[in-house]
C-alpha positions in Angstrom: 114.8 96.2 85.1 114.7 97.7 88.5 112.1 96.6 91.0 109.0 98.7 91.0 107.9 99.4 94.6 104.3 98.8 95.6 102.2 101.1 97.8 99.4 100.1 100.1 96.0 101.7 99.8 96.7 103.5 103.1 100.0 104.9 101.7 98.3 106.1 98.5 95.5 107.7 100.6 98.0 109.5 102.8 99.8 111.0 99.8 96.8 112.0 97.7 97.1 115.7 96.8 100.8 116.0 97.6 103.1 117.6 95.0 104.7 115.2 92.5 102.3 112.4 93.5 100.1 111.3 90.5 97.5 108.6 90.3 96.4 107.1 87.0 93.3 105.0 86.6 93.8 102.6 83.7 90.2 101.4 83.6 87.9 102.3 80.7 86.4 105.7 80.6 83.0 104.4 81.6 84.3 102.7 84.8 86.4 105.7 85.6 83.3 108.0 85.4 81.4 105.7 87.7 84.1 105.4 90.4 87.8 106.3 90.8 90.3 107.4 93.4 89.8 111.1 94.1 92.1 113.1 91.8 93.0 110.1 89.6 93.4 110.8 85.9 91.9 108.4 83.5 94.7 107.0 81.2 94.3 104.3 78.6 97.2 101.9 78.8 96.9 101.5 75.0 96.6 105.1 73.9 98.8 107.7 75.7 102.0 109.7 75.1 104.6 111.6 77.0 102.3 114.6 77.4 100.0 112.6 79.6 102.8 112.2 82.1 104.0 114.8 84.6 107.1 116.8 83.5 109.0 115.9 86.7 110.7 112.5 86.0 111.3 112.1 89.7 107.6 112.2 90.5 105.8 109.2 92.0 103.4 107.6 89.6 100.6 105.2 90.7 98.8 103.2 88.2 95.8 101.0 89.0 92.9 99.1 87.3 90.2 96.7 88.2 92.1 93.8 86.6 91.1 91.4 83.8 87.4 90.6 83.4 
């Protein structure tokens, strides 16, 4: 498996709204409604399919969550 690059918060912030840059919040819907990165789409890591992803397979995808607990 190839290494998955990490982005800093500043790098994500600088790229928000750019074409082919997509941010996915993997928290529960309630947490997403209370607070999320501007423009982030709520995406359950347990219940999604190909149609939830952008068509461009070269797009940059950012996934984040609050972590366990």
